PyMOL commands that place a pseudoatom at each C-alpha (Angstrom):
pseudoatom trace, name=CA, resn=MET, resi=1, chain=A, elem=C, hetatm=0, pos=[30.028, 5.003, -12.603]
pseudoatom trace, name=CA, resn=SER, resi=2, chain=A, elem=C, hetatm=0, pos=[27.424, 7.615, -14.302]
pseudoatom trace, name=CA, resn=TYR, resi=3, chain=A, elem=C, hetatm=0, pos=[24.223, 6.858, -15.538]
pseudoatom trace, name=CA, resn=HIS, resi=4, chain=A, elem=C, hetatm=0, pos=[23.624, 6.537, -19.358]
pseudoatom trace, name=CA, resn=LYS, resi=5, chain=A, elem=C, hetatm=0, pos=[20.744, 6.889, -21.630]
pseudoatom trace, name=CA, resn=SER, resi=6, chain=A, elem=C, hetatm=0, pos=[21.189, 5.982, -25.042]
pseudoatom trace, name=CA, resn=GLY, resi=7, chain=A, elem=C, hetatm=0, pos=[24.962, 6.085, -25.204]
pseudoatom trace, name=CA, resn=ASN, resi=8, chain=A, elem=C, hetatm=0, pos=[25.044, 9.579, -23.716]
pseudoatom trace, name=CA, resn=ILE, resi=9, chain=A, elem=C, hetatm=0, pos=[26.884, 10.293, -20.393]
pseudoatom trace, name=CA, resn=LEU, resi=10, chain=A, elem=C, hetatm=0, pos=[24.659, 12.480, -18.187]
pseudoatom trace, name=CA, resn=GLU, resi=11, chain=A, elem=C, hetatm=0, pos=[25.949, 15.683, -16.771]
pseudoatom trace, name=CA, resn=ASP, resi=12, chain=A, elem=C, hetatm=0, pos=[27.663, 15.713, -13.295]
pseudoatom trace, name=CA, resn=LYS, resi=13, chain=A, elem=C, hetatm=0, pos=[25.161, 17.334, -11.412]
pseudoatom trace, name=CA, resn=GLN, resi=14, chain=A, elem=C, hetatm=0, pos=[22.005, 15.027, -13.535]
pseudoatom trace, name=CA, resn=SER, resi=15, chain=A, elem=C, hetatm=0, pos=[24.064, 12.244, -12.533]
pseudoatom trace, name=CA, resn=ALA, resi=16, chain=A, elem=C, hetatm=0, pos=[24.158, 13.038, -8.806]
pseudoatom trace, name=CA, resn=ILE, resi=17, chain=A, elem=C, hetatm=0, pos=[20.353, 13.577, -8.969]
pseudoatom trace, name=CA, resn=MET, resi=18, chain=A, elem=C, hetatm=0, pos=[19.916, 10.263, -10.479]
pseudoatom trace, name=CA, resn=ASN, resi=19, chain=A, elem=C, hetatm=0, pos=[22.272, 8.464, -7.418]
pseudoatom trace, name=CA, resn=ALA, resi=20, chain=A, elem=C, hetatm=0, pos=[20.231, 10.488, -5.030]
pseudoatom trace, name=CA, resn=LEU, resi=21, chain=A, elem=C, hetatm=0, pos=[16.932, 9.347, -6.215]
pseudoatom trace, name=CA, resn=ASN, resi=22, chain=A, elem=C, hetatm=0, pos=[18.435, 5.734, -6.639]
pseudoatom trace, name=CA, resn=GLU, resi=23, chain=A, elem=C, hetatm=0, pos=[18.574, 5.653, -2.781]
pseudoatom trace, name=CA, resn=ARG, resi=24, chain=A, elem=C, hetatm=0, pos=[15.326, 6.219, -2.014]
pseudoatom trace, name=CA, resn=VAL, resi=25, chain=A, elem=C, hetatm=0, pos=[11.540, 5.332, -3.274]
pseudoatom trace, name=CA, resn=PHE, resi=26, chain=A, elem=C, hetatm=0, pos=[10.672, 8.946, -3.760]
pseudoatom trace, name=CA, resn=CYS, resi=27, chain=A, elem=C, hetatm=0, pos=[11.794, 12.211, -3.307]
pseudoatom trace, name=CA, resn=ARG, resi=28, chain=A, elem=C, hetatm=0, pos=[10.065, 15.706, -2.845]
pseudoatom trace, name=CA, resn=PHE, resi=29, chain=A, elem=C, hetatm=0, pos=[11.884, 18.354, -4.600]
pseudoatom trace, name=CA, resn=LYS, resi=30, chain=A, elem=C, hetatm=0, pos=[12.547, 20.360, -1.112]
pseudoatom trace, name=CA, resn=GLU, resi=31, chain=A, elem=C, hetatm=0, pos=[14.281, 17.175, 0.068]
pseudoatom trace, name=CA, resn=LEU, resi=32, chain=A, elem=C, hetatm=0, pos=[16.282, 17.012, -3.215]
pseudoatom trace, name=CA, resn=ALA, resi=33, chain=A, elem=C, hetatm=0, pos=[17.216, 20.997, -2.692]
pseudoatom trace, name=CA, resn=ALA, resi=34, chain=A, elem=C, hetatm=0, pos=[18.826, 19.934, 0.940]
pseudoatom trace, name=CA, resn=LEU, resi=35, chain=A, elem=C, hetatm=0, pos=[21.108, 17.081, -0.728]
pseudoatom trace, name=CA, resn=PHE, resi=36, chain=A, elem=C, hetatm=0, pos=[22.404, 20.181, -3.103]
pseudoatom trace, name=CA, resn=PRO, resi=37, chain=A, elem=C, hetatm=0, pos=[22.606, 22.803, -0.681]
pseudoatom trace, name=CA, resn=GLU, resi=38, chain=A, elem=C, hetatm=0, pos=[25.610, 24.687, -3.000]
pseudoatom trace, name=CA, resn=THR, resi=39, chain=A, elem=C, hetatm=0, pos=[23.090, 24.212, -6.083]
pseudoatom trace, name=CA, resn=SER, resi=40, chain=A, elem=C, hetatm=0, pos=[20.693, 26.862, -6.624]
pseudoatom trace, name=CA, resn=GLN, resi=41, chain=A, elem=C, hetatm=0, pos=[16.687, 26.214, -6.815]
pseudoatom trace, name=CA, resn=ARG, resi=42, chain=A, elem=C, hetatm=0, pos=[16.568, 27.190, -10.619]
pseudoatom trace, name=CA, resn=THR, resi=43, chain=A, elem=C, hetatm=0, pos=[19.915, 25.020, -11.697]
pseudoatom trace, name=CA, resn=LEU, resi=44, chain=A, elem=C, hetatm=0, pos=[18.664, 21.987, -9.646]
pseudoatom trace, name=CA, resn=ARG, resi=45, chain=A, elem=C, hetatm=0, pos=[14.911, 22.547, -11.268]
pseudoatom trace, name=CA, resn=TYR, resi=46, chain=A, elem=C, hetatm=0, pos=[16.717, 22.695, -14.680]
pseudoatom trace, name=CA, resn=ASN, resi=47, chain=A, elem=C, hetatm=0, pos=[18.347, 19.302, -14.236]
pseudoatom trace, name=CA, resn=VAL, resi=48, chain=A, elem=C, hetatm=0, pos=[15.429, 17.852, -13.098]
pseudoatom trace, name=CA, resn=GLN, resi=49, chain=A, elem=C, hetatm=0, pos=[13.463, 19.006, -15.902]
pseudoatom trace, name=CA, resn=LYS, resi=50, chain=A, elem=C, hetatm=0, pos=[16.023, 17.688, -18.210]
pseudoatom trace, name=CA, resn=LEU, resi=51, chain=A, elem=C, hetatm=0, pos=[16.032, 13.890, -16.431]
pseudoatom trace, name=CA, resn=VAL, resi=52, chain=A, elem=C, hetatm=0, pos=[11.953, 13.955, -17.023]
pseudoatom trace, name=CA, resn=ASP, resi=53, chain=A, elem=C, hetatm=0, pos=[12.399, 15.243, -20.545]
pseudoatom trace, name=CA, resn=LYS, resi=54, chain=A, elem=C, hetatm=0, pos=[14.956, 12.035, -21.190]
pseudoatom trace, name=CA, resn=LYS, resi=55, chain=A, elem=C, hetatm=0, pos=[12.222, 10.322, -19.834]
pseudoatom trace, name=CA, resn=MET, resi=56, chain=A, elem=C, hetatm=0, pos=[14.593, 9.038, -16.840]
pseudoatom trace, name=CA, resn=ILE, resi=57, chain=A, elem=C, hetatm=0, pos=[12.853, 10.106, -13.734]
pseudoatom trace, name=CA, resn=GLU, resi=58, chain=A, elem=C, hetatm=0, pos=[9.026, 11.125, -13.243]
pseudoatom trace, name=CA, resn=ARG, resi=59, chain=A, elem=C, hetatm=0, pos=[7.264, 13.939, -11.401]
pseudoatom trace, name=CA, resn=VAL, resi=60, chain=A, elem=C, hetatm=0, pos=[4.305, 12.551, -9.390]
pseudoatom trace, name=CA, resn=GLY, resi=61, chain=A, elem=C, hetatm=0, pos=[1.578, 14.675, -8.688]
pseudoatom trace, name=CA, resn=ASN, resi=62, chain=A, elem=C, hetatm=0, pos=[1.362, 18.807, -8.598]
pseudoatom trace, name=CA, resn=GLY, resi=63, chain=A, elem=C, hetatm=0, pos=[2.404, 21.326, -6.459]
pseudoatom trace, name=CA, resn=PRO, resi=64, chain=A, elem=C, hetatm=0, pos=[3.885, 21.407, -3.073]
pseudoatom trace, name=CA, resn=GLY, resi=65, chain=A, elem=C, hetatm=0, pos=[2.715, 17.640, -2.767]
pseudoatom trace, name=CA, resn=SER, resi=66, chain=A, elem=C, hetatm=0, pos=[4.266, 16.406, -5.756]
pseudoatom trace, name=CA, resn=PHE, resi=67, chain=A, elem=C, hetatm=0, pos=[7.489, 14.021, -5.682]
pseudoatom trace, name=CA, resn=LEU, resi=68, chain=A, elem=C, hetatm=0, pos=[10.254, 12.476, -7.875]
pseudoatom trace, name=CA, resn=LYS, resi=69, chain=A, elem=C, hetatm=0, pos=[11.152, 9.142, -8.606]
pseudoatom trace, name=CA, resn=LEU, resi=70, chain=A, elem=C, hetatm=0, pos=[13.147, 7.124, -10.901]
pseudoatom trace, name=CA, resn=LYS, resi=71, chain=A, elem=C, hetatm=0, pos=[11.239, 5.296, -14.045]
pseudoatom trace, name=CA, resn=LYS, resi=72, chain=A, elem=C, hetatm=0, pos=[11.458, 1.911, -13.916]
pseudoatom trace, name=CA, resn=GLY, resi=73, chain=A, elem=C, hetatm=0, pos=[14.550, 0.190, -15.066]
pseudoatom trace, name=CA, resn=GLN, resi=74, chain=A, elem=C, hetatm=0, pos=[16.582, 3.412, -14.104]
pseudoatom trace, name=CA, resn=HIS, resi=75, chain=A, elem=C, hetatm=0, pos=[17.656, 1.687, -10.997]
pseudoatom trace, name=CA, resn=LYS, resi=76, chain=A, elem=C, hetatm=0, pos=[21.920, 0.752, -10.189]
pseudoatom trace, name=CA, resn=HIS, resi=77, chain=A, elem=C, hetatm=0, pos=[22.118, -2.899, -9.676]
pseudoatom trace, name=CA, resn=GLY, resi=78, chain=A, elem=C, hetatm=0, pos=[23.251, -3.567, -6.396]
pseudoatom trace, name=CA, resn=THR, resi=79, chain=A, elem=C, hetatm=0, pos=[21.842, -0.993, -4.511]
pseudoatom trace, name=CA, resn=THR, resi=80, chain=A, elem=C, hetatm=0, pos=[18.749, -1.195, -2.108]
pseudoatom trace, name=CA, resn=ARG, resi=81, chain=A, elem=C, hetatm=0, pos=[16.148, 1.154, -1.985]
pseudoatom trace, name=CA, resn=THR, resi=82, chain=A, elem=C, hetatm=0, pos=[14.670, 2.716, 1.332]
for i in range(1, 82): cmd.bond("trace and resi %d" % i, "trace and resi %d" % (i + 1))
show_as sticks, trace
zoom trace
C-alpha cells in the first residue's frame, strides 16, 4: 500500500522512504542512504526534500547531526516503531 497525501499517490522512491521512516523513530540521512544503495545521494536528497515540501516528513537539526522523521499523523496503522 502506498502513502497518499491529498489524494495523490507518491512516487515509488518517496513511498519507500516513507516506509523506511515508518519503521524508525528517526533516521539520519546516512542511514537512509545505506537502505537504498542503488539510489544516488542526489536522487535521495531530491526525494527527501519533496517529502519535506509536502509536509509528510521533517528534518530536525542542521548539518551532519540532523535526522529525518515522519510528521505526526503520517504513520501507517498496524506497524510498530523502534
